[in-house]
DONULUM-408173 format. One record per residue (C-alpha): residue in one letter; chain; x, y, z. Coordinates in Angstrom, 2 decimals. Example, Ala and Ser with C-alpha at 12.3 -4.5 7.8 and 13.67 -1.06 7.14 Angstrom:
# DONULUM-408173
[A, A, [12.30, -4.50, 7.80]];
[S, A, [13.67, -1.06, 7.14]];
***
This chain:
# DONULUM-408173
[M, A, [-6.40, 14.70, 8.93]];
[D, A, [-2.76, 14.34, 8.31]];
[A, A, [-1.37, 10.61, 7.64]];
[P, A, [1.17, 10.13, 10.04]];
[R, A, [4.63, 10.15, 8.67]];
[L, A, [6.30, 7.06, 8.49]];
[S, A, [8.95, 6.97, 11.00]];
[E, A, [5.74, 7.35, 12.92]];
[A, A, [3.42, 4.36, 11.83]];
[V, A, [6.11, 1.98, 12.00]];
[P, A, [7.36, 1.33, 15.35]];
[A, A, [10.99, 1.19, 15.83]];
[N, A, [11.17, -2.60, 16.96]];
[L, A, [9.30, -3.40, 13.77]];
[T, A, [12.26, -1.08, 11.82]];
[R, A, [14.73, -3.18, 13.32]];
[E, A, [13.16, -6.58, 13.01]];
[L, A, [12.67, -5.51, 9.27]];
[S, A, [16.47, -5.16, 9.05]];
[S, A, [17.53, -7.62, 10.68]];
[G, A, [14.38, -10.31, 10.10]];
[G, A, [15.43, -11.53, 6.64]];
[P, A, [12.90, -12.43, 3.94]];
[L, A, [10.75, -14.10, 5.86]];
[L, A, [9.14, -11.60, 8.01]];
[L, A, [9.49, -9.37, 4.75]];
[A, A, [7.00, -11.48, 2.92]];
[D, A, [4.76, -11.48, 5.88]];
[L, A, [4.79, -7.22, 5.77]];
[C, A, [4.37, -7.65, 2.12]];
[H, A, [1.35, -10.13, 2.54]];
[Q, A, [0.05, -7.61, 5.31]];
[V, A, [-0.14, -4.61, 3.07]];
[R, A, [-1.00, -6.27, -0.47]];
[T, A, [-3.78, -7.91, 1.14]];
[P, A, [-5.90, -5.00, 2.39]];
[L, A, [-4.32, -2.51, -0.76]];
[N, A, [-5.94, -4.98, -3.48]];
[G, A, [-8.88, -5.04, -1.50]];
[I, A, [-9.58, -0.93, -2.00]];
[L, A, [-8.41, -1.38, -5.80]];
[G, A, [-10.81, -4.23, -6.23]];
[T, A, [-13.63, -2.27, -4.11]];
[L, A, [-12.70, 1.00, -6.19]];
[E, A, [-13.02, -0.53, -9.61]];
[L, A, [-16.53, -1.68, -8.89]];
[L, A, [-17.58, 1.33, -7.42]];
[L, A, [-16.21, 3.17, -10.72]];
[E, A, [-18.41, 0.73, -12.51]];
[N, A, [-21.48, 2.18, -11.26]];
[D, A, [-23.61, 5.15, -11.94]];
[L, A, [-22.21, 8.00, -10.17]];
[S, A, [-22.97, 11.79, -9.89]];
[D, A, [-19.92, 13.46, -11.86]];
[E, A, [-18.75, 14.56, -8.03]];
[A, A, [-18.57, 11.01, -6.56]];
[Y, A, [-17.12, 9.82, -9.59]];
[E, A, [-14.25, 12.19, -9.41]];
[L, A, [-13.52, 11.72, -5.73]];
[A, A, [-13.73, 7.54, -6.26]];
[R, A, [-11.72, 8.42, -9.32]];
[V, A, [-8.89, 10.18, -7.27]];
[A, A, [-8.94, 7.57, -4.65]];
[Y, A, [-8.45, 4.63, -7.18]];
[D, A, [-5.65, 6.90, -8.67]];
[S, A, [-4.02, 7.16, -5.17]];
[A, A, [-3.93, 3.69, -3.72]];
[V, A, [-2.57, 2.89, -7.96]];
[A, A, [0.20, 5.38, -6.82]];
[L, A, [0.55, 4.00, -3.57]];
[H, A, [0.66, 0.29, -4.78]];
[R, A, [3.55, 1.15, -7.50]];
[V, A, [5.38, 2.58, -4.55]];
[F, A, [4.99, -0.27, -2.16]];
[E, A, [6.19, -2.81, -5.26]];
[D, A, [9.17, -0.83, -5.99]];
[D, A, [10.17, -0.37, -2.83]];
[L, A, [10.15, -4.21, -2.26]];
[T, A, [11.66, -4.95, -5.39]];
[L, A, [14.67, -2.61, -3.79]];
[V, A, [14.79, -4.52, -0.32]];
[M, A, [14.43, -7.90, -2.14]];
[R, A, [17.56, -7.10, -4.27]];
[D, A, [19.16, -5.82, -1.96]];
[S, A, [18.51, -8.55, 0.50]];
[A, A, [19.50, -11.31, -1.96]];
***
């Protein structure tokens, strides 16, 4: 299953609100993304501490590494947006 493109996943009205909504809207959006992402990372860390088959461990490790990469991209983009809006 292919993930939706960002332009398809983010409604146009939300894009407009983000560009004009200021730091409060951005802070709310950050919270809405960070909270589940941190839950995913924590759950995958716990999973990786268990006795898994080699295949299951590899799959969990790929998922964890992907979530870490997504977290980094999100934090980098957020830093840029916050700096540009200041």
